[in-house]
Backbone bond lengths (Angstrom), bond angles and torsions (degrees), N, CA, C in turn:
res aa  C-N    CA-C-N  psi(-1)  N-CA   C-N-CA  omega(-1)  CA-C   N-CA-C  phi
1 M - - - 1.447 - - 1.488 112.01 -
2 T 1.299 112.55 128.25 1.497 117.16 -179.41 1.483 112.31 -110.21
3 V 1.300 113.12 141.80 1.434 118.01 -177.26 1.502 111.26 -129.36
4 E 1.280 118.33 129.74 1.492 121.24 177.64 1.518 110.64 -75.28
5 I 1.319 118.21 118.11 1.432 121.72 -172.30 1.486 112.15 -83.09
6 E 1.413 113.77 -33.20 1.521 119.75 -179.97 1.529 107.22 -61.82
7 G 1.274 116.17 140.16 1.377 123.97 179.80 1.556 119.36 74.49
8 L 1.301 113.17 11.45 1.529 118.03 172.57 1.563 106.06 -86.40
9 S 1.369 111.38 145.88 1.506 115.93 175.80 1.571 106.35 -78.98
10 P 1.330 114.34 166.63 1.443 120.98 175.25 1.601 113.03 -55.84
11 K 1.341 114.88 -36.08 1.396 117.67 -174.43 1.584 106.03 -76.33
12 E 1.368 119.40 -39.12 1.447 122.80 175.67 1.568 110.46 -61.81
13 L 1.264 117.80 -40.50 1.460 120.52 177.76 1.511 111.11 -64.56
14 D 1.275 117.76 -43.78 1.494 121.90 177.01 1.561 108.11 -61.14
15 S 1.195 121.00 -41.92 1.455 125.65 177.02 1.513 111.21 -58.96
16 L 1.340 114.74 -45.91 1.465 122.09 179.16 1.542 111.70 -66.00
17 I 1.295 115.76 -40.27 1.475 120.16 177.28 1.436 109.27 -64.21
18 A 1.350 120.98 -42.42 1.455 124.58 -177.49 1.520 109.07 -62.67
19 K 1.370 116.18 -41.80 1.502 123.37 -178.76 1.587 107.47 -64.94
20 A 1.363 116.92 -40.09 1.431 117.91 -179.29 1.502 112.73 -68.91
21 R 1.346 117.44 -38.71 1.464 120.78 -179.06 1.634 105.96 -69.17
22 K 1.232 118.40 -38.80 1.487 118.25 176.93 1.470 112.35 -62.70
23 R 1.372 119.78 -44.21 1.440 124.26 177.74 1.480 112.73 -61.72
24 K 1.385 115.84 -41.81 1.437 120.88 172.36 1.553 115.48 -57.27
25 Q 1.209 112.31 -43.67 1.443 114.39 -178.90 1.531 109.80 -70.47
26 T 1.336 119.87 -38.34 1.447 121.09 174.03 1.527 111.65 -58.37
27 L 1.381 117.89 -42.26 1.444 118.78 -178.33 1.562 114.21 -74.04
28 Q 1.289 115.11 -23.68 1.521 120.03 177.80 1.535 112.82 -77.73
29 K 1.375 115.74 -19.56 1.363 122.03 179.54 1.647 115.68 -83.19
30 R 1.352 106.52 -16.56 1.495 112.19 -176.53 1.516 102.91 -79.62
31 P 1.461 109.76 143.17 1.503 114.42 171.81 1.554 113.37 -73.51
32 P 1.278 119.35 156.85 1.469 119.14 179.59 1.577 110.41 -62.92
33 A 1.341 113.52 152.69 1.416 126.53 -170.43 1.553 106.27 -57.25
34 G 1.379 117.97 -43.94 1.350 122.73 -177.30 1.551 117.62 -55.73
35 Q 1.348 105.22 -43.02 1.489 115.66 176.66 1.515 115.57 -64.07
36 V 1.319 115.32 -42.20 1.439 123.39 172.57 1.534 115.03 -62.31
37 R 1.367 112.04 -37.32 1.496 117.05 178.24 1.563 109.96 -67.20
38 K 1.368 115.61 -39.71 1.448 116.11 177.37 1.426 113.22 -66.41
39 S 1.376 119.05 -41.42 1.398 121.23 173.80 1.520 118.39 -53.16
40 L 1.363 113.24 -48.64 1.411 124.12 177.85 1.549 109.86 -60.78
41 A 1.373 116.59 -45.25 1.389 118.46 177.79 1.608 115.93 -58.35
42 A 1.377 109.75 -41.14 1.445 116.42 179.13 1.502 109.62 -67.37
43 L 1.251 117.98 -37.37 1.507 119.12 -178.57 1.574 112.39 -71.92
44 A 1.326 110.26 -37.68 1.473 118.01 173.50 1.514 111.99 -58.77
45 K 1.292 112.67 -47.20 1.503 120.78 -175.03 1.481 108.97 -64.17
46 K 1.328 117.99 -42.89 1.498 127.35 177.37 1.435 107.21 -55.53
47 Q 1.316 118.70 -43.30 1.527 120.50 -178.23 1.518 114.00 -86.29
48 G 1.328 115.81 -0.58 1.503 116.24 178.87 1.468 120.19 89.85
49 Y 1.420 114.01 22.00 1.417 119.63 -178.70 1.571 105.42 -125.76
50 T 1.348 113.35 173.22 1.446 122.47 174.35 1.606 104.14 -119.89
51 L 1.249 113.85 164.53 1.573 119.57 177.68 1.527 106.59 -64.71
52 A 1.343 114.47 -35.01 1.581 118.49 -175.60 1.519 104.54 -67.73
53 E 1.299 119.72 -40.82 1.503 118.85 178.78 1.496 114.09 -62.74
54 L 1.390 113.11 -38.68 1.471 114.01 -169.69 1.593 107.24 -88.13
55 F 1.316 119.52 -36.64 1.446 118.32 -174.26 1.613 110.09 -113.30
56 G 1.240 119.12 1.58 1.512 118.41 -179.48 1.488 110.12 84.22
57 G 1.392 112.76 151.68 1.413 117.55 174.59 1.527 117.22 62.91
58 G 1.328 117.81 -158.74 1.390 124.68 -177.41 1.509 111.06 -86.09
59 T 1.245 117.73 -174.53 1.464 123.66 -178.80 1.545 110.92 -97.43
60 G 1.311 116.90 4.11 1.517 125.38 -176.99 1.549 104.55 -75.30
61 T 1.303 115.51 -177.24 1.472 122.37 178.89 1.495 109.66 -109.35
62 G 1.277 114.75 154.83 1.406 121.82 -179.52 1.446 118.73 86.54
63 R 1.372 120.24 167.94 1.420 122.33 -174.09 1.486 113.37 -64.46
64 K 1.395 114.69 -43.16 1.532 121.82 -173.45 1.461 109.35 -65.32
65 A 1.379 117.85 -40.53 1.453 119.01 177.90 1.396 110.71 -63.44
66 A 1.266 121.79 -40.18 1.419 127.57 -176.47 1.614 114.44 -68.92
67 E 1.354 111.60 -23.63 1.470 116.53 179.59 1.499 112.67 -81.09
68 K 1.292 122.65 -33.39 1.458 123.82 -179.94 1.527 106.79 -137.09
69 P 1.391 111.67 135.34 1.488 117.50 174.59 1.649 105.25 -62.56
70 R 1.308 112.66 159.12 1.491 117.44 178.47 1.393 112.23 -60.00
71 K 1.407 121.20 -46.89 1.444 121.96 -177.90 1.506 113.18 -54.93
72 A 1.375 117.43 -40.12 1.408 122.10 -178.89 1.548 112.40 -66.20
73 R 1.370 113.69 -35.49 1.451 113.64 179.02 1.464 112.79 -75.60
74 A 1.302 120.79 -26.89 1.438 130.20 -175.01 1.532 104.58 -70.91
75 K 1.360 118.32 -41.41 1.456 120.37 -171.30 1.548 109.90 -83.93
76 A 1.200 118.40 -7.04 1.565 116.34 177.69 1.512 110.48 -52.46
77 G 1.297 119.78 134.01 1.426 126.78 -175.42 1.550 108.59 -82.04
78 K 1.252 109.03 179.43 1.511 118.08 171.79 1.479 112.42 -69.33
79 V 1.350 118.01 149.94 1.414 123.67 -177.50 1.623 103.21 -93.96
80 A 1.287 118.39 136.04 1.419 128.92 176.79 1.610 107.57 -64.99
81 P 1.348 111.35 139.27 1.518 113.04 179.08 1.552 110.81 -66.73
82 K 1.284 112.83 147.63 1.527 120.67 -179.62 1.468 112.42 -107.88
83 Y 1.334 117.46 -28.03 1.395 123.15 -172.09 1.537 107.36 -130.23
84 R 1.361 116.21 144.01 1.487 122.04 -178.94 1.572 107.76 -138.34
85 H 1.314 119.83 136.23 1.410 124.15 177.44 1.571 102.96 -86.04
86 P 1.433 111.79 123.39 1.467 113.12 -174.22 1.479 117.76 -63.82
87 E 1.250 117.70 -26.58 1.508 122.10 -176.84 1.463 114.15 -89.42
88 T 1.271 121.54 -39.86 1.472 127.34 -173.71 1.517 113.37 -98.99
89 G 1.450 113.19 -26.40 1.460 116.81 -178.36 1.452 115.82 82.69
90 A 1.372 118.35 5.86 1.431 123.79 178.99 1.516 107.60 -69.88
91 T 1.316 114.49 145.37 1.515 117.11 -176.75 1.489 108.34 -127.07
92 W 1.407 113.58 161.99 1.497 122.34 177.73 1.473 102.80 -145.58
93 T 1.362 115.51 145.23 1.457 125.52 -178.93 1.540 114.18 -80.99
94 G 1.359 111.65 -17.58 1.510 112.91 -176.88 1.556 110.18 95.00
95 R 1.335 116.52 0.21 1.461 120.43 -179.21 1.529 106.73 -109.08
96 G 1.418 113.80 145.54 1.414 117.16 178.59 1.490 117.55 75.11
97 I 1.308 121.42 -164.82 1.362 123.48 -175.57 1.539 110.50 -76.36
98 P 1.313 115.07 131.72 1.499 118.51 -176.04 1.527 106.50 -60.14
99 P 1.433 117.06 144.32 1.432 118.53 174.77 1.469 114.16 -68.11
100 K 1.372 109.00 167.54 1.562 113.20 -172.73 1.552 111.09 -64.37
101 W 1.378 113.36 -33.91 1.521 114.56 177.80 1.454 115.08 -56.28
102 L 1.385 113.94 -46.42 1.475 118.63 -179.17 1.575 111.03 -69.90
103 A 1.268 114.68 -37.84 1.463 118.20 -176.94 1.569 109.66 -66.77
104 A 1.316 114.75 -33.22 1.522 120.75 174.85 1.476 110.84 -66.40
105 E 1.376 118.55 -44.59 1.407 124.73 -179.70 1.573 112.52 -63.09
106 L 1.379 111.25 -40.40 1.531 117.03 -176.85 1.569 105.30 -69.18
107 A 1.298 116.26 -40.00 1.465 119.26 178.95 1.516 113.19 -59.37
108 Q 1.377 119.50 -27.38 1.400 123.19 174.66 1.545 118.14 -86.19
109 G 1.336 108.68 5.45 1.480 115.09 171.41 1.539 112.63 102.99
110 R 1.215 122.36 -4.58 1.433 124.82 178.10 1.557 113.22 -73.46
111 S 1.272 121.58 163.89 1.363 124.41 -173.85 1.609 106.67 -113.95
112 R 1.385 111.36 154.71 1.504 112.70 179.78 1.575 111.22 -65.27
113 D 1.262 116.59 -23.61 1.406 121.61 -178.33 1.631 109.23 -67.65
114 D 1.353 114.15 -23.52 1.488 116.09 177.20 1.479 111.69 -65.53
115 F 1.397 120.09 -19.80 1.390 126.51 -172.28 1.568 114.59 -107.66
116 L 1.281 113.76 -5.33 1.486 116.74 179.59 1.446 114.65 -54.58
117 I 1.374 117.11 140.64 1.481 118.74 173.95 1.489 104.82 -90.77
118 R 1.366 113.41 129.19 1.517 118.63 -173.02 1.523 105.92 -115.07
């Protein structure tokens, strides 16, 4: 929430400050997220569930962690190369930032398709 402070009366400012103090007190009373997570995991385990069963995905934070459990991510194999430099034999999977050799060739007007491994 953003509030424009310019143009507020002293009474409005006092009200805003009071709201901010109240919100700060509320936030300070909350236990840390890690502590809550442990409590939830213990309760779920006691009832015969896992956090993944109840909330989907792994027990990590964020969307990516919820999509794949950690073990599944760790077991992912290498990606086969998609591009190869014809002279040096250097390869690139097509993921991430293109290597310098490919960037140099593209700057000279060549196409990525010229380096596809078929």
